[in-house]
MOPAC internal coordinates of N, CA, C and O (Angstrom, degrees):
PM7 1SCF
backbone

  N    0.0000 0     0.00 0     0.00 0    0    0    0
  C    1.4484 1     0.00 0     0.00 0    1    0    0
  C    1.5234 1   108.12 1     0.00 0    2    1    0
  O    1.2310 1   122.02 1   -34.50 1    3    2    1
  N    1.3185 1   113.74 1   145.50 1    3    2    1
  C    1.4606 1   120.45 1   178.52 1    5    3    2
  C    1.5178 1   108.65 1  -132.02 1    6    5    3
  O    1.2310 1   120.51 1   -56.99 1    7    6    5
  N    1.3296 1   116.63 1   123.01 1    7    6    5
  C    1.4630 1   120.76 1  -179.50 1    9    7    6
  C    1.5247 1   108.83 1   -73.72 1   10    9    7
  O    1.2310 1   120.36 1   -64.48 1   11   10    9
  N    1.3393 1   116.92 1   115.52 1   11   10    9
  C    1.4621 1   123.16 1  -178.79 1   13   11   10
  C    1.5307 1   110.07 1   -85.57 1   14   13   11
  O    1.2310 1   120.72 1   130.61 1   15   14   13
  N    1.3168 1   116.22 1   -49.39 1   15   14   13
  C    1.4632 1   125.14 1   177.99 1   17   15   14
  C    1.5236 1   107.37 1  -140.45 1   18   17   15
  O    1.2310 1   119.47 1   -14.80 1   19   18   17
  N    1.3339 1   118.61 1   165.20 1   19   18   17
  C    1.4661 1   117.95 1   174.96 1   21   19   18
  C    1.5379 1   110.62 1   -56.59 1   22   21   19
  O    1.2310 1   120.63 1   -55.83 1   23   22   21
  N    1.2947 1   116.41 1   124.17 1   23   22   21
  C    1.4628 1   121.65 1   179.31 1   25   23   22
  C    1.5185 1   114.88 1    86.67 1   26   25   23
  O    1.2310 1   119.44 1   175.07 1   27   26   25
  N    1.3354 1   118.68 1    -4.93 1   27   26   25
  C    1.4665 1   121.51 1  -179.64 1   29   27   26
  C    1.5268 1   109.80 1  -129.34 1   30   29   27
  O    1.2310 1   121.05 1   -51.76 1   31   30   29
  N    1.3320 1   115.60 1   128.24 1   31   30   29
  C    1.4597 1   121.69 1   178.28 1   33   31   30
  C    1.5200 1   109.99 1  -127.77 1   34   33   31
  O    1.2310 1   120.96 1   -32.21 1   35   34   33
  N    1.3106 1   115.77 1   147.79 1   35   34   33
  C    1.4654 1   122.18 1   172.73 1   37   35   34
  C    1.5202 1   107.34 1  -104.59 1   38   37   35
  O    1.2310 1   120.65 1   -31.55 1   39   38   37
  N    1.3246 1   116.36 1   148.45 1   39   38   37
  C    1.4613 1   118.97 1   178.71 1   41   39   38
  C    1.5139 1   111.07 1  -140.18 1   42   41   39
  O    1.2310 1   121.72 1   -21.26 1   43   42   41
  N    1.3059 1   114.32 1   158.74 1   43   42   41
  C    1.4622 1   122.63 1   173.76 1   45   43   42
  C    1.5177 1   106.34 1  -141.24 1   46   45   43
  O    1.2310 1   120.85 1   -34.39 1   47   46   45
  N    1.3163 1   115.98 1   145.61 1   47   46   45
  C    1.4550 1   118.48 1  -178.94 1   49   47   46
  C    1.5059 1   112.27 1  -172.04 1   50   49   47
  O    1.2310 1   121.64 1    13.10 1   51   50   49
  N    1.3175 1   114.48 1  -166.90 1   51   50   49
  C    1.4507 1   123.17 1  -176.18 1   53   51   50
  C    1.5218 1   107.85 1  -128.70 1   54   53   51
  O    1.2310 1   119.94 1   -48.88 1   55   54   53
  N    1.3214 1   117.72 1   131.12 1   55   54   53
  C    1.4622 1   122.72 1  -178.41 1   57   55   54
  C    1.5183 1   109.48 1  -114.22 1   58   57   55
  O    1.2310 1   120.75 1   -50.17 1   59   58   57
  N    1.3173 1   116.18 1   129.83 1   59   58   57
  C    1.4529 1   122.82 1   174.48 1   61   59   58
  C    1.5194 1   106.49 1  -119.13 1   62   61   59
  O    1.2310 1   120.22 1   -64.83 1   63   62   61
  N    1.3470 1   117.18 1   115.17 1   63   62   61
  C    1.4594 1   121.33 1  -176.33 1   65   63   62
  C    1.5182 1   110.54 1  -126.28 1   66   65   63
  O    1.2310 1   120.43 1   -49.23 1   67   66   65
  N    1.3257 1   116.78 1   130.77 1   67   66   65
  C    1.4588 1   122.29 1   175.37 1   69   67   66
  C    1.5258 1   107.41 1   -86.31 1   70   69   67
  O    1.2310 1   119.98 1   -74.24 1   71   70   69
  N    1.3288 1   117.65 1   105.76 1   71   70   69
  C    1.4662 1   122.25 1  -178.55 1   73   71   70
  C    1.5207 1   111.47 1  -102.18 1   74   73   71
  O    1.2310 1   120.16 1  -160.81 1   75   74   73
  N    1.3179 1   117.30 1    19.19 1   75   74   73
  C    1.4602 1   119.33 1   179.47 1   77   75   74
  C    1.5272 1   110.06 1   -73.67 1   78   77   75
  O    1.2310 1   121.03 1   -26.00 1   79   78   77
  N    1.3151 1   115.63 1   154.00 1   79   78   77
  C    1.4549 1   120.69 1  -179.38 1   81   79   78
  C    1.5141 1   110.57 1  -162.62 1   82   81   79
  O    1.2310 1   120.36 1    14.75 1   83   82   81
  N    1.3123 1   116.91 1  -165.25 1   83   82   81
  C    1.4540 1   122.42 1  -179.15 1   85   83   82
  C    1.5246 1   112.98 1   -64.12 1   86   85   83
  O    1.2310 1   120.18 1   156.28 1   87   86   85
  N    1.3171 1   117.25 1   -23.72 1   87   86   85
  C    1.4581 1   121.25 1  -176.18 1   89   87   86
  C    1.5211 1   112.83 1  -107.91 1   90   89   87
  O    1.2310 1   119.96 1  -159.36 1   91   90   89
  N    1.3098 1   117.68 1    20.64 1   91   90   89
  C    1.4645 1   121.13 1   179.67 1   93   91   90
  C    1.5115 1   110.25 1   108.75 1   94   93   91
  O    1.2310 1   121.21 1    31.54 1   95   94   93
  N    1.3180 1   115.28 1  -148.46 1   95   94   93
  C    1.4475 1   120.81 1  -178.52 1   97   95   94
  C    1.5088 1   111.06 1    99.32 1   98   97   95
  O    1.2310 1   121.09 1    -9.31 1   99   98   97
  N    1.3129 1   115.52 1   170.69 1   99   98   97
  C    1.4544 1   121.13 1  -179.26 1  101   99   98
  C    1.5160 1   108.57 1  -158.75 1  102  101   99
  O    1.2310 1   120.52 1    -4.55 1  103  102  101
  N    1.3167 1   116.60 1   175.45 1  103  102  101
  C    1.4448 1   121.52 1   177.91 1  105  103  102
  C    1.5207 1   109.28 1   -71.06 1  106  105  103
  O    1.2310 1   120.71 1   -46.90 1  107  106  105
  N    1.3253 1   116.25 1   133.10 1  107  106  105
  C    1.4624 1   122.16 1   178.51 1  109  107  106
  C    1.5246 1   108.76 1  -114.34 1  110  109  107
  O    1.2310 1   121.03 1   -47.28 1  111  110  109
  N    1.3075 1   115.63 1   132.72 1  111  110  109
  C    1.4576 1   122.19 1   177.23 1  113  111  110
  C    1.5154 1   108.21 1  -114.59 1  114  113  111
  O    1.2310 1   120.40 1   -37.95 1  115  114  113
  N    1.3355 1   116.84 1   142.05 1  115  114  113
  C    1.4545 1   120.13 1  -176.63 1  117  115  114
  C    1.5175 1   110.30 1  -154.79 1  118  117  115
  O    1.2310 1   120.67 1   -41.35 1  119  118  117
  N    1.3206 1   116.32 1   138.65 1  119  118  117
  C    1.4490 1   120.30 1   166.19 1  121  119  118
  C    1.5156 1   106.99 1   -74.25 1  122  121  119
  O    1.2310 1   119.77 1   -24.98 1  123  122  121
  N    1.3218 1   118.04 1   155.02 1  123  122  121
  C    1.4646 1   120.06 1  -178.20 1  125  123  122
  C    1.5224 1   110.29 1  -149.80 1  126  125  123
  O    1.2310 1   120.93 1   -38.15 1  127  126  125
  N    1.3335 1   115.82 1   141.85 1  127  126  125
  C    1.4601 1   122.82 1   171.85 1  129  127  126
  C    1.5173 1   107.68 1  -126.16 1  130  129  127
  O    1.2310 1   120.50 1   -23.75 1  131  130  129
  N    1.3220 1   116.66 1   156.25 1  131  130  129
  C    1.4496 1   117.58 1   179.36 1  133  131  130
  C    1.5109 1   113.36 1  -174.93 1  134  133  131
  O    1.2310 1   121.78 1     1.50 1  135  134  133
  N    1.3136 1   114.19 1  -178.50 1  135  134  133
  C    1.4545 1   123.22 1   177.51 1  137  135  134
  C    1.5174 1   109.77 1  -125.00 1  138  137  135
  O    1.2310 1   121.06 1   -34.35 1  139  138  137
  N    1.3214 1   115.58 1   145.65 1  139  138  137
  C    1.4557 1   121.79 1   176.39 1  141  139  138
  C    1.5243 1   107.62 1  -130.76 1  142  141  139
  O    1.2310 1   120.34 1   -43.87 1  143  142  141
  N    1.3266 1   116.95 1   136.13 1  143  142  141
  C    1.4593 1   121.78 1   179.65 1  145  143  142
  C    1.5235 1   109.85 1  -131.71 1  146  145  143
  O    1.2310 1   120.95 1   -29.32 1  147  146  145
  N    1.3119 1   115.79 1   150.68 1  147  146  145
  C    1.4619 1   121.58 1   177.47 1  149  147  146
  C    1.5237 1   108.93 1  -144.16 1  150  149  147
  O    1.2310 1   120.92 1   -37.58 1  151  150  149
  N    1.3293 1   115.84 1   142.42 1  151  150  149
  C    1.4600 1   121.72 1   178.09 1  153  151  150
  C    1.5231 1   108.17 1  -135.24 1  154  153  151
  O    1.2310 1   121.02 1   -56.60 1  155  154  153
  N    1.3190 1   115.66 1   123.40 1  155  154  153
  C    1.4596 1   121.57 1  -178.16 1  157  155  154
  C    1.5291 1   110.06 1   -89.24 1  158  157  155
  O    1.2310 1   120.76 1   -55.58 1  159  158  157
  N    1.3207 1   116.15 1   124.42 1  159  158  157
  C    1.4628 1   121.77 1   174.01 1  161  159  158
  C    1.5303 1   105.49 1  -101.45 1  162  161  159
  O    1.2310 1   120.15 1   -76.11 1  163  162  161
  N    1.3329 1   117.32 1   103.89 1  163  162  161
  C    1.4695 1   120.72 1  -172.79 1  165  163  162
  C    1.5343 1   112.82 1   -51.62 1  166  165  163
  O    1.2310 1   121.33 1   -40.55 1  167  166  165
  N    1.3187 1   115.07 1   139.45 1  167  166  165
  C    1.4682 1   125.34 1   178.33 1  169  167  166
  C    1.5278 1   113.64 1    68.26 1  170  169  167
  O    1.2310 1   119.15 1   178.77 1  171  170  169
  N    1.3328 1   119.23 1    -1.23 1  171  170  169
  C    1.4602 1   120.37 1   178.77 1  173  171  170
  C    1.5307 1   111.17 1  -116.06 1  174  173  171
  O    1.2310 1   120.22 1    99.07 1  175  174  173
  N    1.3208 1   117.19 1   -80.93 1  175  174  173
  C    1.4570 1   121.61 1  -177.25 1  177  175  174
  C    1.5249 1   109.57 1  -164.65 1  178  177  175
  O    1.2310 1   120.93 1    -2.41 1  179  178  177
  N    1.3060 1   115.82 1   177.59 1  179  178  177
  C    1.4631 1   122.94 1   175.14 1  181  179  178
  C    1.5132 1   108.37 1  -107.55 1  182  181  179
  O    1.2310 1   120.52 1   -50.36 1  183  182  181
  N    1.3151 1   116.61 1   129.64 1  183  182  181
  C    1.4596 1   122.93 1   174.98 1  185  183  182
  C    1.5285 1   106.37 1   -96.44 1  186  185  183
  O    1.2310 1   119.95 1   -46.68 1  187  186  185
  N    1.3117 1   117.69 1   133.32 1  187  186  185
  C    1.4572 1   120.09 1  -178.72 1  189  187  186
  C    1.5279 1   110.30 1  -142.36 1  190  189  187
  O    1.2310 1   121.35 1   -16.54 1  191  190  189
  N    1.2979 1   115.02 1   163.46 1  191  190  189
  C    1.4569 1   120.75 1   177.59 1  193  191  190
  C    1.5109 1   110.72 1  -162.63 1  194  193  191
  O    1.2310 1   120.90 1   -21.32 1  195  194  193
  N    1.3163 1   115.88 1   158.68 1  195  194  193
  C    1.4551 1   120.31 1   173.60 1  197  195  194
  C    1.5200 1   109.33 1  -146.08 1  198  197  195
  O    1.2310 1   121.69 1   -27.38 1  199  198  197
  N    1.3080 1   114.37 1   152.62 1  199  198  197
  C    1.4577 1   121.65 1   177.36 1  201  199  198
  C    1.5226 1   106.29 1  -136.23 1  202  201  199
  O    1.2310 1   120.75 1   -44.59 1  203  202  201
  N    1.3264 1   116.18 1   135.41 1  203  202  201
  C    1.4549 1   120.45 1  -178.08 1  205  203  202
  C    1.5138 1   111.90 1  -138.47 1  206  205  203
  O    1.2310 1   121.40 1   -27.05 1  207  206  205
  N    1.3136 1   114.92 1   152.95 1  207  206  205
  C    1.4552 1   121.39 1   178.68 1  209  207  206
  C    1.5214 1   108.20 1  -139.12 1  210  209  207
  O    1.2310 1   121.01 1   -44.33 1  211  210  209
  N    1.3256 1   115.68 1   135.67 1  211  210  209
  C    1.4500 1   120.73 1   178.11 1  213  211  210
  C    1.5095 1   111.17 1  -134.06 1  214  213  211
  O    1.2310 1   120.97 1    -3.68 1  215  214  213
  N    1.3233 1   115.76 1   176.32 1  215  214  213
  C    1.4620 1   118.90 1  -179.13 1  217  215  214
  C    1.5262 1   112.36 1   -71.06 1  218  217  215
  O    1.2310 1   119.13 1   164.39 1  219  218  217
  N    1.3477 1   119.27 1   -15.61 1  219  218  217
  C    1.4656 1   122.00 1   177.39 1  221  219  218
  C    1.5239 1   113.43 1  -134.74 1  222  221  219
  O    1.2310 1   120.09 1  -170.99 1  223  222  221
  N    1.3390 1   117.42 1     9.01 1  223  222  221
  C    1.4565 1   120.01 1  -178.97 1  225  223  222
  C    1.5218 1   110.75 1  -155.57 1  226  225  223
  O    1.2310 1   121.06 1   -18.43 1  227  226  225
  N    1.3106 1   115.57 1   161.57 1  227  226  225
  C    1.4626 1   121.97 1   172.87 1  229  227  226
  C    1.5200 1   107.84 1  -156.30 1  230  229  227
  O    1.2310 1   120.65 1   -23.35 1  231  230  229
  N    1.3192 1   116.37 1   156.65 1  231  230  229
  C    1.4498 1   118.27 1   178.94 1  233  231  230
  C    1.5110 1   112.87 1   176.60 1  234  233  231
  O    1.2310 1   121.86 1    -2.98 1  235  234  233
  N    1.3327 1   114.04 1   177.02 1  235  234  233
  C    1.4507 1   120.85 1   177.64 1  237  235  234
  C    1.5208 1   108.89 1  -147.86 1  238  237  235
  O    1.2310 1   121.24 1   -17.22 1  239  238  237
  N    1.3355 1   115.24 1   162.78 1  239  238  237
  C    1.4530 1   122.10 1   175.89 1  241  239  238
  C    1.5261 1   107.67 1  -148.62 1  242  241  239
  O    1.2310 1   120.28 1   -42.54 1  243  242  241
  N    1.3277 1   117.07 1   137.46 1  243  242  241
  C    1.4570 1   122.77 1   175.90 1  245  243  242
  C    1.5207 1   108.04 1  -128.89 1  246  245  243
  O    1.2310 1   120.78 1   -34.42 1  247  246  245
  N    1.3297 1   116.12 1   145.58 1  247  246  245
  C    1.4512 1   117.20 1  -177.70 1  249  247  246
  C    1.5098 1   113.74 1  -165.68 1  250  249  247
  O    1.2310 1   121.70 1     1.28 1  251  250  249
  N    1.3312 1   114.34 1  -178.72 1  251  250  249
  C    1.4511 1   122.80 1   175.48 1  253  251  250
  C    1.5236 1   107.95 1  -132.45 1  254  253  251
  O    1.2310 1   121.10 1   -27.42 1  255  254  253
  N    1.3265 1   115.51 1   152.58 1  255  254  253
  C    1.4623 1   120.91 1   174.81 1  257  255  254
  C    1.5248 1   109.08 1  -139.65 1  258  257  255
  O    1.2310 1   121.34 1   -31.43 1  259  258  257
  N    1.3178 1   115.05 1   148.57 1  259  258  257
  C    1.4659 1   121.09 1  -177.30 1  261  259  258
  C    1.5243 1   108.64 1  -139.99 1  262  261  259
  O    1.2310 1   120.07 1   -57.64 1  263  262  261
  N    1.3406 1   117.47 1   122.36 1  263  262  261
  C    1.4675 1   119.01 1   175.39 1  265  263  262
  C    1.5256 1   110.47 1   -64.79 1  266  265  263
  O    1.2310 1   121.14 1   -44.18 1  267  266  265
  N    1.3407 1   115.43 1   135.82 1  267  266  265
  C    1.4679 1   118.90 1   175.17 1  269  267  266
  C    1.5288 1   111.10 1  -115.15 1  270  269  267
  O    1.2310 1   120.33 1   157.16 1  271  270  269
  N    1.3118 1   116.98 1   -22.84 1  271  270  269
  C    1.4590 1   124.46 1   171.86 1  273  271  270
  C    1.5211 1   107.22 1  -139.17 1  274  273  271
  O    1.2310 1   120.55 1    -3.61 1  275  274  273
  N    1.3266 1   116.56 1   176.39 1  275  274  273
  C    1.4599 1   120.69 1  -178.03 1  277  275  274
  C    1.5298 1   113.01 1   -55.85 1  278  277  275
  O    1.2310 1   119.45 1   142.58 1  279  278  277
  N    1.3176 1   118.65 1   -37.42 1  279  278  277
  C    1.4677 1   121.64 1  -177.17 1  281  279  278
  C    1.5304 1   113.10 1  -125.11 1  282  281  279
  O    1.2310 1   119.87 1  -156.88 1  283  282  281
  N    1.3320 1   117.85 1    23.12 1  283  282  281
  C    1.4569 1   121.83 1  -177.55 1  285  283  282
  C    1.5346 1   110.12 1  -135.31 1  286  285  283
  O    1.2310 1   120.75 1   -49.23 1  287  286  285
  N    1.3412 1   116.16 1   130.77 1  287  286  285
  C    1.4570 1   122.06 1   179.02 1  289  287  286
  C    1.5215 1   110.06 1  -124.71 1  290  289  287
  O    1.2310 1   120.31 1   -30.52 1  291  290  289
  N    1.3128 1   117.01 1   149.48 1  291  290  289
  C    1.4540 1   122.78 1   170.73 1  293  291  290
  C    1.5334 1   106.59 1  -102.97 1  294  293  291
  O    1.2310 1   120.45 1   -39.54 1  295  294  293
  N    1.3281 1   116.75 1   140.46 1  295  294  293
  C    1.4574 1   122.14 1  -174.50 1  297  295  294
  C    1.5205 1   110.93 1  -130.83 1  298  297  295
  O    1.2310 1   120.98 1   -31.94 1  299  298  297
  N    1.3301 1   115.73 1   148.06 1  299  298  297
  C    1.4582 1   122.66 1   170.95 1  301  299  298
  C    1.5235 1   106.66 1  -140.38 1  302  301  299
  O    1.2310 1   120.59 1   -43.59 1  303  302  301
  N    1.3454 1   116.48 1   136.41 1  303  302  301
  C    1.4633 1   119.43 1  -179.12 1  305  303  302
  C    1.5194 1   111.17 1  -151.15 1  306  305  303
  O    1.2310 1   121.81 1   -16.82 1  307  306  305
  N    1.3315 1   114.15 1   163.18 1  307  306  305
  C    1.4566 1   122.58 1   172.98 1  309  307  306
  C    1.5169 1   106.62 1  -120.60 1  310  309  307
  O    1.2310 1   120.12 1   -46.60 1  311  310  309
  N    1.3405 1   117.37 1   133.40 1  311  310  309
  C    1.4633 1   121.15 1   179.90 1  313  311  310
  C    1.5221 1   110.49 1  -124.96 1  314  313  311
  O    1.2310 1   121.29 1   -25.54 1  315  314  313
  N    1.3276 1   115.14 1   154.46 1  315  314  313
  C    1.4589 1   123.03 1   177.15 1  317  315  314
  C    1.5227 1   106.75 1  -145.68 1  318  317  315
  O    1.2310 1   119.90 1   -65.73 1  319  318  317
  N    1.3129 1   117.80 1   114.27 1  319  318  317
  C    1.4679 1   123.55 1  -173.34 1  321  319  318
  C    1.5235 1   109.65 1  -130.88 1  322  321  319
  O    1.2310 1   120.06 1   -43.50 1  323  322  321
  N    1.3311 1   117.49 1   136.50 1  323  322  321
  C    1.4541 1   122.86 1   176.98 1  325  323  322
  C    1.5153 1   109.52 1  -120.51 1  326  325  323
  O    1.2310 1   120.63 1   -45.75 1  327  326  325
  N    1.3364 1   116.40 1   134.25 1  327  326  325
  C    1.4636 1   122.76 1   177.42 1  329  327  326
  C    1.5219 1   107.74 1  -114.87 1  330  329  327
  O    1.2310 1   120.47 1   -63.27 1  331  330  329
  N    1.3163 1   116.71 1   116.73 1  331  330  329
  C    1.4648 1   121.80 1  -178.64 1  333  331  330
  C    1.5220 1   111.04 1   -71.53 1  334  333  331
  O    1.2310 1   120.56 1   -41.76 1  335  334  333
  N    1.3243 1   116.53 1   138.24 1  335  334  333
  C    1.4704 1   123.90 1   174.85 1  337  335  334
  C    1.5289 1   113.07 1    53.46 1  338  337  335
  O    1.2310 1   119.84 1  -142.23 1  339  338  337
  N    1.3215 1   117.92 1    37.77 1  339  338  337
  C    1.4607 1   121.85 1  -178.45 1  341  339  338
  C    1.5260 1   112.09 1   -65.65 1  342  341  339
  O    1.2310 1   120.13 1   148.49 1  343  342  341
  N    1.3315 1   117.37 1   -31.51 1  343  342  341
  C    1.4638 1   121.65 1  -178.73 1  345  343  342
  C    1.5184 1   111.26 1  -114.38 1  346  345  343
  O    1.2310 1   120.55 1  -152.94 1  347  346  345
  N    1.3119 1   116.56 1    27.06 1  347  346  345
  C    1.4580 1   120.82 1  -178.15 1  349  347  346
  C    1.5088 1   110.36 1   111.21 1  350  349  347
  O    1.2310 1   120.65 1     5.50 1  351  350  349
  N    1.2958 1   116.36 1  -174.50 1  351  350  349
  C    1.4564 1   121.86 1  -175.47 1  353  351  350
  C    1.5346 1   111.45 1   -60.18 1  354  353  351
  O    1.2310 1   120.79 1   -52.98 1  355  354  353
  N    1.3076 1   116.09 1   127.02 1  355  354  353
  C    1.4704 1   124.71 1   177.23 1  357  355  354
  C    1.5262 1   114.34 1    62.17 1  358  357  355
  O    1.2310 1   119.47 1  -158.67 1  359  358  357
  N    1.3113 1   118.62 1    21.33 1  359  358  357
  C    1.4649 1   121.66 1   175.65 1  361  359  358
  C    1.5264 1   108.25 1  -118.98 1  362  361  359
  O    1.2310 1   120.72 1   -90.82 1  363  362  361
  N    1.3197 1   116.23 1    89.18 1  363  362  361
  C    1.4548 1   122.27 1  -176.48 1  365  363  362
  C    1.5246 1   110.97 1   -82.55 1  366  365  363
  O    1.2310 1   121.23 1   -16.02 1  367  366  365
  N    1.3256 1   115.25 1   163.98 1  367  366  365
  C    1.4600 1   121.74 1   177.23 1  369  367  366
  C    1.5211 1   107.54 1  -125.62 1  370  369  367
  O    1.2310 1   120.57 1   -41.95 1  371  370  369
  N    1.3130 1   116.51 1   138.05 1  371  370  369
  C    1.4522 1   121.60 1   178.43 1  373  371  370
  C    1.5193 1   109.07 1  -122.52 1  374  373  371
  O    1.2310 1   120.89 1   -46.69 1  375  374  373
  N    1.3141 1   115.91 1   133.31 1  375  374  373
  C    1.4607 1   121.95 1   176.74 1  377  375  374
  C    1.5172 1   107.76 1  -123.22 1  378  377  375
  O    1.2310 1   120.61 1   -48.43 1  379  378  377
  N    1.3235 1   116.45 1   131.57 1  379  378  377
  C    1.4543 1   120.59 1   177.55 1  381  379  378
  C    1.5106 1   108.62 1  -148.99 1  382  381  379
  O    1.2310 1   121.00 1   -26.13 1  383  382  381
  N    1.3225 1   115.70 1   153.87 1  383  382  381
  C    1.4499 1   118.78 1   179.54 1  385  383  382
  C    1.5125 1   112.42 1   165.48 1  386  385  383
  O    1.2310 1   121.40 1    13.06 1  387  386  385
  N    1.3134 1   114.92 1  -166.94 1  387  386  385
  C    1.4517 1   123.30 1  -176.34 1  389  387  386
  C    1.5206 1   109.30 1  -112.94 1  390  389  387
  O    1.2310 1   120.66 1   -42.74 1  391  390  389
  N    1.3196 1   116.35 1   137.26 1  391  390  389
  C    1.4630 1   122.99 1   173.60 1  393  391  390
  C    1.5170 1   108.69 1  -112.63 1  394  393  391
  O    1.2310 1   120.07 1   -42.10 1  395  394  393
  N    1.3173 1   117.48 1   137.90 1  395  394  393
  C    1.4602 1   124.04 1   171.08 1  397  395  394
  C    1.5072 1   106.67 1  -129.39 1  398  397  395
  O    1.2310 1   120.24 1   -42.54 1  399  398  397
  N    1.3183 1   117.14 1   137.46 1  399  398  397
  C    1.4605 1   117.58 1  -178.78 1  401  399  398
  C    1.5005 1   113.73 1  -172.25 1  402  401  399
  O    1.2310 1   122.05 1     3.13 1  403  402  401
  N    1.3249 1   113.68 1  -176.87 1  403  402  401
  C    1.4448 1   123.69 1   178.10 1  405  403  402
  C    1.5212 1   108.65 1  -120.33 1  406  405  403
  O    1.2310 1   120.65 1   -35.08 1  407  406  405
  N    1.3320 1   116.36 1   144.92 1  407  406  405
  C    1.4552 1   121.74 1   175.04 1  409  407  406
  C    1.5152 1   107.78 1  -120.03 1  410  409  407
  O    1.2310 1   120.84 1   -55.53 1  411  410  409
  N    1.3237 1   115.99 1   124.47 1  411  410  409
  C    1.4564 1   122.53 1   177.12 1  413  411  410
  C    1.5179 1   108.07 1  -103.75 1  414  413  411
  O    1.2310 1   120.27 1   -57.81 1  415  414  413
  N    1.3121 1   117.09 1   122.19 1  415  414  413
  C    1.4675 1   122.69 1   179.45 1  417  415  414
  C    1.5218 1   109.38 1   -98.65 1  418  417  415
  O    1.2310 1   120.97 1   -48.92 1  419  418  417
  N    1.3251 1   115.75 1   131.08 1  419  418  417
  C    1.4664 1   119.91 1   176.98 1  421  419  418
  C    1.4917 1   111.03 1  -143.12 1  422  421  419
  O    1.2310 1   120.10 1   180.00 1  423  422  421

């Protein structure tokens, strides 16, 4: 990740996703680039989001996080991800949903 501006970072990486299921599919690998942004609303929470695009995938995620202890945060987010040709030629796979979790900073 590279901080472009305060609150905005650019990233590049490699994604390995297992898209297998009851109807076939296989592991898909993709390079990916994207942007991530975060905005702190004092005394409430941090709003954040990211958008990424790769040679075989694309997607976004938006969420909020709230510190509950000095090194522990609670998170909630919505994601939407598409994997190109996951089940063969012209058969894409889409994954979307809600994530809830904890982040431990160390």
